[in-house]
C-alpha positions in Angstrom: 128.3 126.4 81.3 129.8 123.1 80.3 127.8 120.5 78.4 126.9 117.7 80.7 125.8 115.1 78.2 127.1 113.9 74.9 123.8 112.7 73.6 123.9 114.7 70.4 127.3 113.3 69.5 126.4 109.7 70.3 123.2 110.0 68.2 125.3 111.2 65.2 127.8 108.4 65.8 125.0 105.8 65.8 123.3 107.5 62.8 120.1 108.0 64.8 117.9 111.1 65.0 116.2 113.0 67.9 112.9 111.9 66.3 113.9 108.2 66.4 114.9 108.5 70.1 111.7 110.3 71.1 109.6 107.6 69.4 111.6 104.8 71.1 111.1 106.5 74.5 107.5 107.6 73.9 108.3 111.2 74.7 108.0 114.6 73.0 110.7 115.3 70.4 111.3 118.8 71.9 112.4 117.1 75.2 115.1 115.2 73.3 116.1 118.4 71.6 116.6 120.1 75.0 118.7 117.2 76.1 120.8 117.4 72.9 121.4 121.1 73.5 122.1 120.5 77.2 119.4 123.0 78.2 117.9 120.2 80.3 119.0 116.7 81.3 117.3 113.3 81.3 116.8 111.6 84.6 119.0 108.6 85.5 116.4 106.0 84.6 115.9 107.6 81.1 119.6 107.9 80.6 120.0 104.1 81.2 117.2 103.5 78.7 118.9 105.8 76.1 122.2 103.9 76.6 120.5 100.6 76.1 118.7 101.8 72.9 122.0 103.2 71.5 124.0 100.2 72.7 126.5 102.3 74.6 127.6 102.6 78.2 125.9 105.3 80.3 129.3 106.8 80.8 129.6 107.3 77.0 126.6 109.6 77.2 128.2 111.8 79.8 131.0 114.4 79.6 133.5 113.6 82.4 135.2 116.6 84.0 138.7 117.1 82.9 141.3 116.8 85.7 
């Protein structure tokens, strides 16, 4: 299975933690952890919030399929 999101990488690039993101979104840290390991995915609305918090484009949080 291919990783769908790049959240873990973007958090590292922005020097932010899962804990920080979960606090910003008001959600359980284990949920963010699941997103970072690609065992589950945030919904589109949440993805937009994450992009805003990390000051990136939504596309930067997604792995685009290789042609």
